[in-house]
N, C-alpha and C positions, 0 to 999 in steps of 0.2 A: 612155283610158276604154274599157272592154270591154262587150260586149253578148252576147246569145245569140240565134242564129237556127237554123233547121232547113233542111236541104236534102233534097229528095225528087224523084228522077227528073226533073231538069232545071228545077226550080223552087226559088226561095229564099223561105222563109216568114219573114216579119218580124213579130214581135209588135208590138202597138199602142204599147207604151211605147218601143220602139226606133224605130218610125216617127215618133212624136211628138218624140223627141230629135234625130234626124238628118235626117228627111225631111218634116217638117211642112209641109203645103200643096203637096207635090210629087205629081204624078200619074204620073210616068214615071221610069224609071231605066235607065241604060246598064250592062250587065254586060260586063266584059272580064277576060281572064286576063293577068297580068303577073307575072313572077318567082315562079311557083308559087303565086300567090295569086289569088283571085277578088276583083275590085273591083266594088262596087256604087256607082255614081255617080249622084247626083240629076240629073235633067234638068229645068232650070227653065223651058224653053219647049217645049211639045208639038211645035212645028214642027221642033225639033231631032232628033226621033225618040226612040228608046229603047223599052223594054218597059213596058207599062202596069202600074202598081202597083195591082192589083185589090184591092178590099175583100173580105176572106175571110169575115168574120162581123160580128155586131153589136158586138163588142168593139173593132173597128177594126183587127184584124190584117190584114196585107197579104200578097200573094203576087206574085212577079215570075217569070214563066216565060221561059226561054231554052233550050229543049231542044236546039236546033242548036248552041249554044255548048258545052254540056256534052258533046254527042255528038262534036264536033270534037276534044275532049281525052280521049275514051274514058271519060267520067264519066257517061254517060247513066243508069246504074243506081245511082249513088252516093246513099246515104241517110245522113244524119247528123242526129241529134236534139240540139238545144240546143248546137250547136257555137259555140265562142268566135269572136267577130268584134270588131274594134277599129276605131275611127274614126281615120283619118289625115288631119290637117289639111293636110299637105303634098300629099296626093293628092286631097283633097276627096272621099274615098270611105270606105265601110265595107269593111274588108278581112278576108277569110276565107282561112285556109290550106287549100290543096287537098291531097288524098291523092296519093301518088306514082302516076303514070300514064306509060306509055311515050311518049305524045304530049307530055308535059311535059318530056321529056328531050331536047329539041331545042336 
């Protein structure tokens, strides 16, 4: 199943319908890069850490900020509107393809 999210300067913008489908009741997410993809994983216990899934507006859209992660991969200025994301049951994560970056070529 696919969804659409937006990326802006180190933050992932998650529409309310995507949040309700994959992250309902979740207050935090872990973001990591694996195999040229960004993985957004739900964190079920706040004590486990992760980035806060902040409520962005009255519609219930969310934003997850991880500027350090994006900076580490040379993607601090990356902006993408309505980019395709897919849920991976195997990874228990919403997965987003990343643009090519020299730091990803390791």
